[in-house]
C-alpha positions in Angstrom: -0.1 0.1 -0.1 1.1 3.5 -0.7 0.6 6.3 2.8 -2.5 7.2 1.0 -3.6 3.7 0.7 -3.3 3.1 4.2 -4.9 6.2 5.4 -8.0 4.6 3.2 -8.2 1.4 4.9 -8.0 3.3 8.3 -10.8 5.4 7.1 -12.7 2.1 6.0 -16.4 3.2 7.9 -16.7 -1.1 9.3 -14.6 1.5 12.5 -15.9 4.4 13.0 -13.7 4.9 16.3 -10.3 4.1 14.2 -11.9 6.9 11.4 -12.5 9.2 13.8 -9.0 9.2 15.5 -7.5 8.8 12.0 -8.9 12.0 11.0 -8.0 13.9 13.9 -4.9 12.2 15.0 -3.1 11.8 11.5 -5.2 14.3 9.1 -5.2 17.1 11.9 -9.0 17.7 11.1 -10.7 19.8 13.7 -12.9 17.9 16.3 -15.6 21.0 14.4 -15.0 19.4 11.2 -18.6 18.2 9.9 -17.5 14.9 8.8 -15.5 14.5 12.6 -19.1 15.2 14.5 -20.2 12.7 12.1 -17.9 10.2 12.5 -17.9 10.6 16.2 -21.2 10.2 16.8 -21.6 6.4 14.9 -18.7 5.5 17.2 -21.0 3.7 19.7 -23.3 2.1 17.1 -21.1 0.5 15.3 -17.7 -1.6 15.2 -15.8 -2.6 18.4 -17.2 -0.1 20.7 -20.5 -1.2 19.8 -19.5 -4.9 20.5 -18.1 -3.7 23.8 -21.0 -2.3 24.9 -23.3 -5.2 23.9 -21.5 -7.1 27.0 -22.2 -4.1 29.7 -25.0 -5.1 31.9 -27.8 -2.5 32.7 -26.5 -1.7 35.7 -22.9 -0.3 34.0 -20.3 -3.4 34.8 -18.9 -6.0 32.5 -18.3 -9.8 34.2 -19.0 -9.2 37.7 -20.9 -6.8 39.5 -18.1 -7.5 42.7 -15.5 -6.4 41.1 -14.4 -4.2 38.6 -11.0 -5.6 38.1 -11.8 -9.3 38.0 -11.4 -11.2 36.2 -9.0 -10.2 33.8 -8.7 -9.0 31.0 -12.9 -8.8 30.5 -14.2 -6.8 33.5 -15.3 -3.6 33.4 -11.8 -2.0 34.2 -10.4 -3.3 31.1 -13.5 -2.9 29.1 -13.1 1.2 30.2 -9.5 1.4 29.8 -10.1 0.3 25.7 -12.9 2.3 25.5 -11.2 5.4 26.7 -8.5 4.8 23.8 -11.7 5.0 21.1 -12.9 8.3 20.6 -15.9 8.3 23.0 -16.5 10.6 26.4 -19.3 10.7 29.3 -21.4 11.8 27.0 -22.3 8.6 25.8 -24.7 7.5 28.9 -23.2 4.1 28.8 -19.8 5.6 29.7 -21.0 8.1 32.2 -22.8 5.1 34.3 -19.7 2.9 34.0 -17.7 6.1 35.1 -20.0 6.1 38.4 -18.9 2.8 39.5 -15.1 3.7 39.9 -16.0 7.5 41.5 -18.8 5.4 44.1 -16.0 2.2 44.4 -12.6 3.2 43.6 -12.1 6.7 44.5 -14.3 7.1 47.7 -11.6 7.7 50.0 -14.4 7.3 53.1 -14.1 3.2 52.4 -10.6 1.9 54.2 -10.7 0.1 50.3 -10.1 2.8 47.7 -7.4 4.1 44.9 -5.7 6.0 46.6 -3.3 3.3 48.5 -2.7 1.4 45.7 -0.1 0.9 42.8 1.1 3.3 40.3 -0.4 0.5 37.3 -4.1 1.2 38.5 -3.8 4.9 39.4 -2.4 5.6 36.5 -4.8 3.9 34.4 -7.7 5.1 36.4 -6.8 9.1 36.2 -6.0 8.2 32.3 -9.2 6.7 31.7 -11.3 8.9 33.3 -9.5 12.0 32.1 -10.2 10.8 27.9 -13.8 10.3 29.2 -14.0 14.3 30.5 -13.6 13.9 34.0 -9.9 15.5 34.6 -11.6 18.4 36.7 -13.2 16.4 39.2 -11.4 17.1 42.7 -11.4 12.7 42.6 -9.7 12.7 39.1 -7.0 15.8 40.9 -6.3 13.6 43.2 -5.1 10.7 41.5 -2.5 12.6 39.7 -1.5 13.9 43.0 -1.2 10.5 43.7 1.1 9.4 40.7 3.3 12.1 41.9 3.7 11.6 45.6 5.2 7.6 44.3 7.3 8.3 41.6 10.8 6.8 42.8 14.1 9.1 43.8 14.9 7.6 40.0 12.0 9.1 38.2 10.3 5.8 37.4 7.4 4.2 38.9 6.9 0.6 40.1 4.1 -1.6 40.7 5.6 -3.8 43.0 7.6 -3.1 46.1 11.0 -1.2 44.8 13.3 1.5 45.7 13.3 2.4 42.1 11.6 2.4 39.0 11.1 0.2 36.0 10.1 0.9 32.3 7.0 -1.6 32.9 5.5 0.9 35.1 4.7 3.7 32.0 0.8 4.2 33.3 1.8 7.2 35.4 3.5 9.0 32.2 0.6 7.8 29.7 -2.0 9.9 32.9 0.3 13.2 32.3 0.4 12.6 28.6 -3.8 12.4 28.4 -3.8 15.8 30.3 -3.9 19.0 28.4 -0.8 20.6 29.6 -2.4 23.9 30.4 -3.9 21.7 33.2 -0.4 20.4 34.7 0.1 21.8 38.0 4.0 22.6 39.0 4.6 19.1 40.5 2.6 17.7 37.2 5.3 19.3 34.5 8.5 18.4 37.1 7.2 14.9 37.9 6.5 14.2 34.3 10.1 16.0 33.0 12.0 13.3 35.7 9.6 10.4 34.5 9.9 11.0 30.7 14.1 11.2 31.4 13.9 8.2 33.4 12.9 6.2 29.8 15.1 8.3 27.3 18.3 7.4 29.7 17.0 3.8 29.1 16.5 4.1 25.0 12.9 3.3 26.4 14.4 -0.5 26.3 17.2 -1.4 27.6 17.0 -2.1 31.3 18.4 -5.5 33.1 20.9 -7.3 31.6 19.4 -8.5 28.6 16.7 -7.6 26.0 12.8 -8.6 27.5 11.3 -10.1 24.1 7.7 -9.3 24.8 8.9 -5.3 25.1 9.7 -5.9 21.2 6.4 -7.5 20.1 3.8 -5.2 19.6 0.1 -5.6 21.6 -3.0 -4.3 21.8 -5.0 -3.9 24.1 -2.1 -2.7 26.2 -4.3 -3.2 29.9 -1.2 -2.3 32.1 2.1 -4.4 29.9 4.6 -2.7 28.2 6.5 -3.0 24.5 8.3 -0.3 22.6 5.5 1.0 21.0 3.8 1.9 23.9 7.1 3.8 25.2 7.3 5.7 22.1 3.5 6.2 21.9 4.0 7.8 25.6 7.3 10.0 25.3 6.6 11.3 22.4 2.8 12.4 23.0 4.4 14.4 25.9 6.5 16.5 23.1 9.8 14.6 23.3 10.1 14.4 19.6 13.7 15.0 18.8 15.8 13.3 21.1 18.7 11.3 19.8 17.9 8.9 22.2 14.8 7.8 20.5 16.5 6.5 16.9 17.1 3.5 18.5 13.8 2.5 19.2 12.0 4.6 16.4 14.8 2.2 13.9 13.1 -0.7 15.0 9.8 0.5 14.6 10.3 1.6 10.8 11.8 -2.1 10.5 8.9 -3.7 11.7 6.7 -1.9 9.0 5.4 -3.9 6.6 6.3 -3.5 2.9 2.4 -2.4 2.1 3.2 0.5 5.0 1.6 -1.1 7.7 2.2 -2.7 11.5 1.3 -6.4 12.6 -0.4 -7.0 16.1 2.6 -9.4 17.4 0.6 -11.0 20.2 -2.3 -10.5 23.0 -1.6 -10.3 26.1 -1.0 -11.8 29.0 2.2 -12.3 26.3 3.6 -15.7 27.4 5.5 -16.4 24.6 9.0 -17.1 23.8 11.3 -14.2 26.2 8.3 -14.2 29.0 10.1 -15.5 31.5 6.3 -15.9 33.9 3.7 -18.5 33.6 0.2 -17.9 35.0 -1.5 -20.4 37.7 -5.2 -19.9 35.6 -5.3 -19.6 31.7 -6.4 -16.1 31.3 -9.9 -14.5 29.2 -8.1 -12.8 26.8 -9.4 -9.3 25.4 -8.6 -8.8 21.9 -9.9 -6.6 18.9 -8.5 -8.2 16.1 -5.9 -11.0 14.8 -2.9 -11.9 16.2 -0.5 -12.1 13.3 -2.5 -10.3 10.6 -2.0 -6.3 10.2 -3.4 -4.2 12.7 -5.6 -1.2 12.4 -4.6 -0.5 16.2 -0.8 -0.6 16.0 -0.6 1.0 12.3 -2.9 3.7 13.5 -0.4 4.4 16.9 3.1 3.6 14.7 1.8 6.4 12.3 0.6 8.5 15.1 4.2 8.4 16.9 6.2 8.6 13.4 4.1 11.6 12.4 4.9 13.3 15.8 9.0 12.6 15.1 8.9 14.1 11.0 6.1 16.3 11.2 4.3 14.5 8.5 3.0 11.0 8.0 5.6 8.3 7.4 6.6 7.7 3.6 
């Protein structure tokens, strides 16, 4: 495919969410554009978003009513994280109903168990999700951002487990910052984001430990709370770090992975238990996948092209 053909593929009407994100993020159309408005109004009634909504209970949750988190990766938390990627907002009643479950459950500080004592994976994901849905001015969401700053390690990273140092695996705090308009950043958020970005850039987005961790070099979607090279590139470039020389090795890998027709493949689905994963699960997971593994992926291609456009200033050729 030529670049224009890849864009045409992303603009196919079967997935209005991808079409909308392509119009706004790759073709730079305004939210006020009539085509953008029309496509966005279709997101909830067709394609992946419609399929996810069809599984939602009338009370707003997916799966168990007793837990927003379990079972992985099909309960409310995981569905909502994906929906927050797909251009839909709190204006959709099904989103506002599900969001209320988080506010009433996880974000109620009067309860003994609340999110403000949780690890960065959950805090960062929830902050990003609710911000993308349009709740960034809610005091409870602002408190999530405060929590991200509070639990940052001295080296600038974060960690989902007990540790004095950060890890590339814990990217959710930076992704939450990237979802928040910079006009709403506090001085503490700005300082934290700068320290966090430097943590990733010092490691070239993938250099951690004695040897390369194989799953980081496979591209996945949905991301859930897992890291890979494309996750790192997306987060760092969305924060505005597009001309740092330390991005070069990761960008070269991204470009090499591009197919001759201009698209990228969905390499694996999470949890990625493939070669080099170095861990096993006691129970067989319930995977949540939008596209076929091993095939060209609209989500991976969209994200990859978005990264390269930020770096190169134009659509990749």
